[in-house]
C-alpha positions in Angstrom: 0.0 0.0 0.0 2.8 2.4 0.9 4.7 1.8 -2.3 1.6 2.4 -4.4 1.0 5.8 -2.6 4.7 6.7 -3.2 4.3 5.8 -6.9 1.2 7.9 -7.3 2.8 10.9 -5.6 5.9 10.6 -7.8 3.8 10.4 -11.0 1.8 13.4 -9.9 5.0 15.3 -9.3 6.3 14.3 -12.7 3.1 15.6 -14.3 3.7 18.9 -12.5 7.2 19.0 -13.9 5.9 18.2 -17.3 4.2 21.6 -17.2 7.7 23.2 -17.3 8.5 21.1 -20.4 5.4 22.1 -22.3 4.9 25.7 -21.2 8.3 26.8 -19.8 9.2 30.5 -20.2 12.6 29.8 -21.8 14.5 27.0 -23.3 16.5 26.6 -20.2 13.3 26.2 -18.1 12.1 23.5 -20.5 15.4 21.7 -20.1 15.1 21.9 -16.3 11.6 20.4 -16.7 13.0 17.6 -18.8 15.6 16.8 -16.1 12.9 16.8 -13.4 10.6 14.5 -15.3 13.4 12.1 -16.1 14.5 11.9 -12.4 10.9 11.4 -11.2 10.3 8.6 -13.8 13.6 7.0 -12.7 12.4 7.1 -9.1 9.2 5.4 -10.1 11.2 2.6 -11.9 13.3 2.1 -8.7 10.1 2.0 -6.5 8.7 -0.6 -9.0 11.9 -2.6 -8.7 11.7 -2.5 -4.9 8.0 -3.5 -4.9 8.2 -6.4 -7.3 11.7 -7.7 -6.4 12.8 -7.8 -10.0 16.4 -6.7 -10.0 16.6 -6.1 -13.8 14.4 -3.0 -13.3 17.4 -1.5 -11.5 19.5 -2.2 -14.6 16.9 -0.4 -16.6 17.0 2.5 -14.1 20.8 2.8 -14.4 20.6 2.9 -18.2 17.8 5.5 -18.1 19.9 7.6 -15.7 22.9 7.5 -18.1 20.8 8.3 -21.2 19.0 11.1 -19.4 22.3 12.6 -18.3 23.9 12.4 -21.8 20.7 13.8 -23.3 20.8 16.8 -20.9 24.4 17.5 -21.8 23.8 17.3 -25.5 20.8 19.6 -25.3 22.5 22.1 -23.1 25.5 22.1 -25.4 23.4 22.6 -28.4 21.4 25.4 -26.9 24.5 27.2 -25.6 26.4 27.0 -28.9 23.9 26.9 -31.8 20.4 27.0 -30.4 20.4 30.6 -29.3 20.4 31.6 -25.7 18.8 35.0 -26.2 15.5 34.0 -24.6 
């Protein structure tokens, strides 16, 4: 019961962070929203791994963390160099 409540709270928090991605004031705010959503989804995967006892979900979470980090670096580098930071 506790893990399902935690999962629902994390999913609601990620929906709140998705608002930043969709209607952020600047590109940097949208990037911050992307990082927040990725971290919340990763926490949901970890809670799911804890609840079910399947350890391969933790492997998926580690891969998702690495891909999210690399994606954040690539997007930030693109926005800083070519994407225009004037917003």
